[in-house]
C-alpha positions as CSV (number, residue, x, y, z in Angstrom):
1,M,-176.1,-125.6,-133.7
2,C,-179.1,-123.8,-135.5
3,A,-177.7,-120.7,-137.3
4,A,-179.6,-118.6,-134.5
5,A,-177.2,-120.1,-132.5
6,R,-173.9,-120.2,-134.4
7,H,-174.2,-116.8,-134.6
8,A,-175.0,-115.6,-131.4
9,V,-171.0,-117.3,-130.6
10,R,-169.4,-116.1,-133.1
11,D,-170.8,-112.5,-132.2
12,R,-169.8,-113.2,-128.7
13,Y,-166.7,-114.1,-129.2
14,A,-166.1,-111.3,-132.0
15,A,-166.8,-108.5,-129.4
16,T,-164.3,-110.6,-126.5
17,L,-161.5,-110.4,-128.9
18,I,-162.1,-106.8,-129.7
19,L,-162.5,-105.8,-125.5
20,V,-159.4,-108.0,-125.2
21,A,-157.5,-106.1,-127.8
22,R,-158.9,-102.8,-126.6
23,A,-157.1,-103.6,-122.7
24,A,-154.3,-104.8,-124.4
25,R,-153.9,-101.5,-126.5
26,R,-154.5,-99.5,-123.8
27,S,-152.0,-101.1,-121.0
28,S,-149.4,-101.1,-122.8
29,R,-149.7,-97.4,-123.7
30,G,-149.8,-97.1,-120.0
31,E,-152.9,-96.5,-119.5
32,V,-155.3,-98.5,-116.3
33,A,-155.6,-102.2,-118.3
34,G,-158.5,-104.1,-117.1
35,V,-161.1,-101.4,-114.6
36,W,-163.5,-100.6,-117.5
37,V,-163.5,-101.6,-121.3
38,Q,-166.0,-100.3,-123.8
39,V,-167.3,-102.8,-126.2
40,E,-166.4,-102.4,-129.3
41,V,-169.9,-104.2,-131.7
42,G,-169.5,-104.5,-135.5
43,L,-172.0,-102.8,-138.1
44,T,-173.5,-105.8,-139.4
45,A,-172.7,-107.8,-135.6
46,L,-175.0,-104.8,-133.9
47,R,-177.6,-105.2,-136.7
48,R,-177.7,-109.3,-136.1
49,R,-178.4,-108.8,-133.1
50,S,-181.1,-106.6,-133.1
51,E,-182.8,-108.9,-135.2
52,Q,-182.3,-112.3,-132.6
53,H,-184.0,-109.4,-130.0
54,Y,-186.4,-108.5,-132.1
55,S,-187.8,-112.0,-133.2
56,A,-187.3,-112.9,-129.8
57,A,-189.4,-110.6,-128.4
58,V,-191.9,-110.8,-130.9
59,E,-192.3,-115.0,-130.1
60,T,-192.6,-114.9,-126.5
61,A,-195.0,-111.8,-126.5
62,E,-198.0,-113.3,-125.5
63,T,-196.3,-115.9,-122.9
64,H,-194.0,-113.2,-121.5
65,P,-194.8,-109.5,-122.5
66,E,-192.2,-107.8,-120.3
67,S,-189.4,-110.2,-121.5
68,A,-189.9,-109.3,-124.6
69,A,-190.8,-105.9,-124.4
70,L,-187.0,-105.7,-122.6
71,L,-185.2,-108.0,-125.8
72,L,-188.1,-105.4,-127.7
73,F,-186.6,-102.2,-125.8
74,Y,-182.5,-103.7,-126.9
75,A,-183.4,-104.4,-130.0
76,V,-184.0,-101.1,-131.0
77,E,-181.4,-99.6,-129.2
78,C,-179.2,-102.3,-131.2
79,M,-180.7,-100.6,-135.1
80,L,-181.2,-97.2,-133.9
81,K,-177.0,-97.4,-133.4
82,A,-176.6,-99.8,-136.7
83,A,-178.3,-97.4,-138.5
84,L,-176.6,-93.8,-136.8
85,I,-173.3,-96.1,-137.8
86,R,-174.1,-96.3,-141.2
87,R,-175.8,-92.7,-141.5
88,R,-171.9,-92.0,-140.4
89,A,-170.2,-94.6,-143.2
90,G,-168.4,-96.3,-140.1
91,R,-167.7,-100.0,-139.2
92,S,-168.4,-99.9,-135.2
93,T,-169.8,-98.5,-132.1
94,N,-166.1,-96.9,-131.9
95,D,-167.1,-94.3,-134.9
96,L,-170.1,-92.7,-132.9
97,P,-169.6,-90.2,-130.2
98,E,-169.8,-91.0,-126.1
99,D,-172.6,-89.7,-126.0
100,Y,-174.5,-91.9,-128.7
101,R,-173.5,-95.1,-126.7
102,T,-176.5,-95.1,-124.6
103,H,-179.1,-96.7,-123.6
104,D,-181.4,-92.9,-124.0
105,V,-183.4,-94.8,-127.4
106,G,-185.4,-91.2,-127.5
107,R,-181.9,-89.2,-127.8
108,L,-180.7,-91.7,-130.4
109,A,-184.2,-92.2,-132.2
110,K,-184.2,-88.4,-131.6
111,E,-180.4,-88.0,-133.7
112,L,-182.2,-90.0,-136.2
113,H,-184.3,-87.4,-136.6
114,L,-187.9,-90.1,-137.5
115,P,-190.8,-88.6,-138.5
116,P,-193.3,-86.9,-136.2
117,G,-195.3,-89.3,-133.9
118,N,-192.3,-91.1,-133.1
119,E,-191.3,-90.1,-130.2
120,P,-191.5,-91.3,-126.6
121,K,-193.3,-89.6,-124.3
122,G,-191.8,-88.3,-121.5
123,Q,-193.5,-90.5,-118.4
124,Y,-194.4,-94.4,-118.0
125,R,-196.2,-95.8,-114.8
126,I,-195.2,-98.0,-113.4
127,R,-197.2,-99.5,-109.9
128,G,-194.5,-98.9,-107.5
129,D,-194.9,-100.3,-103.5
130,R,-197.7,-101.0,-101.5
131,D,-200.0,-99.3,-104.5
132,T,-198.1,-96.1,-105.1
133,H,-197.6,-94.7,-108.6
134,V,-194.2,-93.9,-110.2
135,A,-192.8,-92.9,-113.9
136,V,-189.9,-94.0,-115.9
137,S,-188.5,-92.3,-118.7
138,V,-187.5,-93.7,-121.6
139,E,-184.4,-94.3,-121.0
140,R,-184.6,-96.6,-117.7
141,L,-187.8,-97.8,-119.6
142,H,-185.0,-101.4,-120.0
143,E,-184.3,-101.0,-116.7
144,A,-187.9,-101.2,-115.4
145,W,-188.2,-104.3,-117.7
146,R,-185.4,-105.7,-116.4
147,Y,-186.2,-106.1,-113.3
148,G,-190.1,-106.9,-113.2
149,S,-191.5,-103.2,-112.9
150,V,-195.4,-104.0,-113.9
151,F,-196.4,-100.9,-115.7
152,H,-199.7,-99.2,-116.3
153,E,-201.2,-101.3,-118.9
154,S,-202.3,-98.4,-121.2
155,D,-198.5,-97.5,-120.9
156,M,-196.7,-101.0,-121.3
157,T,-198.9,-101.0,-124.8
158,E,-197.8,-97.9,-125.6
159,A,-194.7,-98.2,-125.2
160,Y,-194.3,-101.7,-127.0
161,A,-195.7,-100.0,-129.9
162,L,-194.0,-97.5,-129.8
163,L,-190.2,-99.3,-129.5
164,T,-192.1,-101.3,-132.6
165,R,-192.1,-98.6,-135.1
166,I,-188.6,-97.0,-133.4
167,Y,-187.1,-100.2,-135.2
168,E,-189.2,-100.7,-138.2
169,L,-187.3,-96.8,-139.3
170,A,-184.4,-97.1,-137.7
171,M,-183.7,-100.7,-140.0
172,E,-185.5,-98.9,-142.4
173,D,-182.8,-96.1,-142.7
174,C,-179.9,-99.0,-142.7
175,R,-181.5,-100.6,-146.0
176,K,-180.9,-97.6,-148.1
């Protein structure tokens, strides 16, 4: 088994253990167990997974651009959360305020106070049914890519470039 596969198995195992432990704690306090438990991920695992998503995005960018963009989005989300955890001297996603546990990479990037010019634009255009045009905000990009929406080429290029810059800046922040 290659190193990346071993890390993926270990990360999945760690996240599962945390999920089970939190569910057990909640049920022992009399709360309803098994309803929905937020997954807690450690800083190192979050950063490692972000790097894995980013590597996979780079490898698949030419052959499967929408899949690569989705992986890049998740890489950015993980790296932004890792940077915010590090800035707060935390150890896991449990150390983030509830409103940072979001897919809104625009909001997470704003919290890092990235240099000017690295803010997502308000809307990205996708083609809807019957050749209509729909706009999607940055926090919904992952849904559009996940479900196969077709972006206007310039918006796709712009979103991908922006996410790459945000990823690089968040990674720099994590290394400080």
